[in-house]
C-alpha positions as CSV (number, residue, x, y, z in Angstrom):
1,X,9.9,10.5,-27.8
2,X,12.4,8.3,-26.1
3,X,11.5,4.8,-25.4
4,X,10.8,4.6,-21.8
5,X,11.6,0.7,-21.5
6,X,15.1,1.2,-23.1
7,X,15.8,4.3,-20.9
8,X,14.6,2.4,-17.8
9,X,16.9,-0.6,-18.7
10,X,19.9,1.7,-19.3
11,X,19.5,3.2,-15.7
12,X,19.0,-0.2,-14.1
13,X,21.9,-1.4,-15.7
14,X,24.2,1.5,-14.3
15,X,22.6,0.7,-10.8
16,X,23.2,-3.0,-11.1
17,X,26.9,-2.5,-12.1
18,X,27.5,-0.4,-9.0
19,X,25.7,-2.9,-6.8
20,X,27.9,-5.6,-8.2
21,X,31.0,-3.5,-7.5
22,X,30.0,-2.7,-4.0
23,X,29.3,-6.5,-3.5
24,X,32.8,-7.2,-4.6
25,X,34.2,-4.5,-2.2
26,X,31.8,-5.2,0.8
27,X,30.2,-8.5,0.3
28,X,26.6,-8.6,1.6
29,X,27.2,-6.7,4.8
30,X,24.1,-4.9,4.0
31,X,22.0,-8.0,4.9
32,X,22.4,-7.1,8.7
33,X,20.4,-3.9,8.1
34,X,16.8,-3.8,9.6
35,X,14.2,-2.2,7.3
36,X,14.1,1.1,9.3
37,X,17.8,1.5,8.9
38,X,17.5,1.1,5.1
39,X,14.5,3.4,5.1
40,X,16.7,6.1,7.0
41,X,19.5,5.7,4.5
42,X,17.1,6.3,1.6
43,X,15.6,9.2,3.5
44,X,19.1,10.7,3.8
45,X,19.8,10.5,0.0
46,X,16.4,12.0,-0.7
47,X,17.0,14.9,1.6
48,X,20.3,15.4,0.0
49,X,18.7,15.5,-3.3
50,X,16.2,18.0,-2.1
51,X,19.1,20.1,-0.6
52,X,20.8,20.0,-3.9
53,X,17.7,21.2,-5.8
54,X,17.2,24.1,-3.3
55,X,20.7,25.2,-2.7
56,X,23.0,26.9,-5.2
57,X,26.1,26.1,-3.1
58,X,27.3,22.4,-3.1
59,X,30.1,21.2,-0.7
60,X,30.4,17.5,-1.8
61,X,31.2,16.8,-5.5
62,X,28.4,14.3,-6.1
63,X,25.2,15.3,-8.0
64,X,21.7,14.0,-7.9
65,X,22.3,11.1,-10.2
66,X,24.6,9.2,-7.6
67,X,22.0,9.9,-5.0
68,X,19.1,8.6,-7.1
69,X,21.3,5.4,-7.8
70,X,21.7,5.0,-4.2
71,X,17.8,5.3,-3.5
72,X,17.3,2.6,-6.3
73,X,19.8,0.2,-4.9
74,X,18.9,0.6,-1.3
75,X,15.1,0.0,-2.2
76,X,16.2,-3.1,-4.1
77,X,18.1,-4.2,-0.9
78,X,15.0,-3.5,1.1
79,X,12.8,-5.7,-1.0
80,X,15.3,-8.5,-0.7
81,X,15.2,-8.0,3.1
82,X,11.6,-8.3,3.1
83,X,11.8,-11.6,1.2
84,X,14.7,-13.1,3.1
85,X,14.5,-11.6,6.5
86,X,17.3,-9.9,8.3
87,X,20.6,-11.7,8.5
88,X,22.9,-11.8,11.5
89,X,25.9,-12.2,9.3
90,X,26.6,-11.5,5.5
91,X,25.1,-14.6,4.0
92,X,24.7,-13.9,0.1
93,X,27.5,-14.2,-2.4
94,X,27.4,-11.9,-5.4
95,X,25.6,-14.4,-7.6
96,X,22.9,-15.1,-5.1
97,X,22.5,-11.3,-4.4
98,X,22.3,-10.4,-8.1
99,X,19.5,-13.2,-8.8
100,X,17.5,-11.4,-6.1
101,X,18.4,-7.9,-7.3
102,X,17.3,-8.9,-10.9
103,X,14.1,-10.5,-9.6
104,X,13.0,-7.3,-8.0
105,X,14.2,-5.0,-10.6
106,X,12.1,-7.0,-13.2
107,X,8.9,-7.0,-10.9
108,X,9.4,-3.3,-10.4
109,X,9.7,-2.5,-14.0
110,X,6.5,-4.6,-14.7
111,X,4.8,-2.4,-12.1
112,X,6.1,0.7,-13.8
113,X,4.8,-0.5,-17.3
114,X,1.3,-1.3,-15.8
115,X,1.2,2.1,-14.2
116,X,2.7,3.9,-17.1
117,X,0.1,2.4,-19.4
118,X,-2.7,3.5,-17.2
119,X,-1.3,7.1,-16.5
120,X,-0.1,7.7,-20.1
121,X,3.5,8.6,-19.1
122,X,2.3,11.5,-16.9
123,X,5.7,11.5,-15.3
124,X,7.2,12.9,-18.4
125,X,5.4,16.3,-17.5
126,X,6.6,16.3,-14.0
127,X,9.6,18.1,-12.6
128,X,12.5,16.3,-10.9
129,X,11.9,18.3,-7.9
130,X,8.2,17.0,-7.8
131,X,9.5,13.3,-8.2
132,X,11.9,14.1,-5.2
133,X,9.0,15.3,-3.1
134,X,7.1,12.0,-4.0
135,X,10.0,10.1,-2.9
136,X,10.2,12.0,0.5
137,X,6.5,11.4,1.0
138,X,6.7,7.7,0.3
139,X,9.5,7.6,2.9
140,X,7.4,9.3,5.5
141,X,4.6,6.8,4.7
142,X,7.0,3.9,5.1
143,X,8.3,5.3,8.3
144,X,4.7,5.4,9.6
145,X,4.0,1.8,8.5
146,X,7.2,0.8,10.1
147,X,6.0,2.6,13.4
148,X,2.8,0.7,13.2
149,X,4.8,-2.6,13.0
150,X,3.8,-3.0,9.3
151,X,0.2,-3.0,9.9
152,X,-2.2,-0.9,7.4
153,X,-5.7,-0.5,7.2
154,X,-6.3,0.5,3.6
155,X,-2.8,1.4,2.3
156,X,-0.6,-0.5,0.2
157,X,2.3,-2.0,2.1
158,X,6.0,-1.2,2.5
159,X,7.2,-3.1,-0.6
160,X,5.0,-1.1,-3.0
161,X,6.3,1.9,-1.5
162,X,9.7,0.8,-2.1
163,X,9.0,0.0,-5.7
164,X,7.3,3.4,-6.3
165,X,10.4,5.1,-5.1
166,X,12.6,3.0,-7.4
167,X,10.4,4.0,-10.4
168,X,10.3,7.7,-9.3
169,X,14.1,7.7,-9.0
170,X,14.4,6.2,-12.5
171,X,12.0,8.7,-13.9
172,X,14.0,11.5,-12.3
173,X,17.3,10.2,-13.9
174,X,15.7,10.0,-17.2
175,X,14.7,13.6,-16.8
176,X,18.3,14.6,-15.7
177,X,19.8,12.5,-18.6
178,X,17.5,14.7,-21.1
179,X,18.9,17.9,-19.6
180,X,15.9,18.7,-17.2
181,X,17.3,19.9,-13.9
182,X,14.4,21.2,-11.9
């Protein structure tokens, strides 16, 4: 069996590299995005993945992996936005953004390790399509929490949902790297 921690780190490294390259190209323009805007971007990516899984015909030459990477990076941006608040102008240089990116990717991995221990790597028996559905469900929950101005009665907050979406996306990418397509 593969080492989940090593596989996880390899995927985060791919995502991190893309994040750095986009910071070089665009700076931190994403810092002006409100949380619902980030949630909607993630939703679009999750819906595209679902469409790719359900449709035989594909018009854009990008697969599920690139969309899962997008979900991971947008969720990490959202976690940064929760901490820093929304900026009116780009206000982070690449080094500052990477420090925050790394902080939240490490925290999210620690959460994965704790849950993975308790659940006994149950995700390995799940389908990529089920992980996609769970991401969409989490997005619908986040949208409802946003509509409720962040207030919950018994549910975990928005940050925990973003972290779960990161972990589900990484699990899906591990499955895809192992040749699992469904």
